[in-house]
N, C-alpha and C positions, 0 to 999 in steps of 0.2 A: 606229914607236914614237916617242913625243915626248920630249925629254931633261928631266929633271930638272933644274933649275939652283938649287937648293939651294945657298948658300953663295957665289953668285955677285952681282955687281951686275946691277941691271938697265940695259937698255940705254939710251944718252945719246940722246934724239931731243929734238924738239920738235913739240909737239901743238898744232895751230891750232884754236882755241876761237873761239866769238863771244861778245862781252858786252856788251851795250847796242848792238846793231847795229854794232858794231866788232869787227875781227879782234884778239884777244888770243894771243901766241905762249906758251906754257906749257912750259918744259924739265924734263926729269924728274929734275933736278936740286932745281927748285922744288917739285916734287909730293911726291918722296919724301925729299930731304935733310933729316937732324935729325929726322924723324918717323915714327910706325910708322903704316903705311898697310895696308889690307886691299884686294887689288884682286880682282875679280871678271871675267873676259871671257868672250865671248859671239857665237855667230853674226852675231846682227844686231838692231838696233833694230827694235820693234814686231811680232817675231815669236813665236810663240804660247808656248813654253815659258818665254824669257826676259820676257815680258810677264806672262804668270801666275803664274810661281813663282819665277824667278831674283831678280829685282830687287825684288818684293814682300816677299819674306822677307827678304832685308839690310835693306829699310826697316824692316821691324817690329821688328829685332834691333839697329837701329842704337844706340840708348841702351844696351844692353847691351852692345855692344862698346866703346862710349866710356868704359862703367865699368869697363872692363876693357884700358884703356890703348891702344886706338886711336885715333888722330886723325881718321884720315879713311877714309871708304869709296869705293872708284873702282871706276867700271863702265867698262869699255873695249871698244870695238866696233870695227870695220872700217865705219864710217858718217862722213858728213860731220857738220862742226859743225851744220847747219840742223838736220839730221835727229835728231841727240842732242838738240838744245834742245827740239825739239818733242816727242821720246819723253819727256822728260823731264817737261814739262809735263801729259803724257797719262798719265805715271804718277803724280803729283801728288806728288811727294816732293822736298823741299829738304835732306835728309838722306844723298844719295849725290852724289857728284861724277861727271858723266856726262864721258866723256873720249874726244873724237873721236881715232881714227886713222886718218882718212880714207885715207891712201896705204898702209896696213898698213905703216909702217916701225917702228913700236913690237913690231907682233906678228911680221913676220918676222924682227926681231933677238931676240926671244923663242924662235925656233923652232917657232913657233905656226899660222903661218899654211897654210891648207887650200885646197884646190878643192873650191867648191863650184858649179862650173859645171852641173852636172846639174838644180840646181836655179836655174839662171840669176841665182846671187848673185856669180860670180865669185870672187874670191879672200877669204875671210872668217877668223876667229879661230876655232882649237879652243877647246872650253869647259874652263875650269879657274879656280883660284882661287891666290891666294899672299897670305902675311903678308910685308910688306918693311919692315924696320928700317935707318931713316937709308940708303938706298939698296941695301941687302943682304937679298936674298930668303931668309928664314929656312926657309919652309914653303911647299911648292907642292902642290894637288890637282890632277890631270890626269884629266880623262874618260878610262875605257878607249879604245885605239885598235878601236873596232868600228865598223859601217856606221851610218848615222844619225845621231843627235845624242844620244848618252848623257848623262844629267843623274842621276848617281849619289853624286859626291863633292865637287863643287865650290860645294854649296849654303852656306847661311849657317851652318845647326847644326852642320854639320861643321867649319867653321872656328871657330867659336865653342867648340865642345868642346874644339878644339886647344889656343885660349888658355886657356880654362878649364874645365875638365870641370863644375865647380860653379857656373858662371857661371847666374845666375837669368835665365830668361826671360820675359817678358811673356804673361799668361793670354791664351789665345784666347776671347773672351767675344762671346756674340751676345744680344741682348734683342730680342724679340718685342714691337712695341708697336702702338697705332693712335691718330690725330690725336685729341685732346681727352680724352684720357683720365687722369684725377687719379693712379690707381695707377700709369700708366707713368711720368709725370711724376716721381712721388715715387720710383721706382725709377732714374730716370736721375738724378736731384738727388743720389741718394746715392753711387750708383758716382762721379759728376764729383767730389763732395765729397772722397772718400778717393781722388781720381787714378786711377782705373781706366779705361784705353782700351778701350771695348767698340762693337760694331758694331751700328746699331740696325736692324731690319728691320719697317718699317711695312707694316701690313696694307694691301692694294689689290687691283686687280683681279687683278692677277698671284699675288699671297700672301692667302689669305683665311684665316677662322677654322678653315677644313676641315686645313689645312696644320699650323696650330698642335695642333689636335685630333689628326692623325695623329703629331706628333712628342711630345706630352706627354700626351696622353689628357686635357687641360684645354680647355676652352672658352671662354676667357677670357685677358685680357692685362693686364699684361705677363709673359712668360715667358722665364725666361735660361738657356743654356748655357756651361758654363766646359769650356775643354778637351774636349770632346765630352761631359761629364758635364750631364744634366738636374738645376738647382738648384730652379726653380719661379719663384713669382710675387713680387711686391712684398715679402710678409712674408718669404719665403725669401731673398730679396737684402738684406734686411735682418739676418736673420742670419747669412747666408753673410759678410757684412762683419764683424758682430760675432766670429764665431769666428777670421777669418783675424788679426782686430787682438787677439784676447785669446792666440792662438798666439804673435805676434809679440812679445808682451809677455812 
């Protein structure tokens, strides 16, 4: 069973990072002192759940965390600085600080170092998240002590809900388009003008109009979905934006 360390100070260690091809040491005091920091720790860089879910969702909610008083989001893993820097590039995020705990000093002092020899990983971190205010742990979400790599409570949404249950989250928006489509350009322009972040899926050899037809019943683009709900074409996008801003007013 892992110890919940709420009310305790974070361990005092030095993290060996790399910046501009030089070694830079960052202490716990520099990372956590006088600041509100959300930390999530995970078993390893480039591993499936960490890369596909844990990091991306914290990245998506970074603005929401900042709007609710969080100064920095930190990802800790028992990996060296070279690996963590490359992983950050691969994840294409500059909203999260990737903090290498190469020797496992911080993780061991947190009581979260576990044996992953069966996977050839050696010693790694158990998955958890925590909110640290001025070096003191206010809240911890520790994954249950069960076999495997559980991912149930250390996610970004759970942490944000703790900080502010009414926190506004960005909508999950997907827009199907194709190159040279003027209606697609109109829809993208409207969304960008009003500051909506969306994922664009362009029709190509892998994604054909058949995929759009199967999802929407329509045989033209653009077509938009928001939070899993079908919105429609460019006219529907314009109406969706109008209603959103009318409601906000």
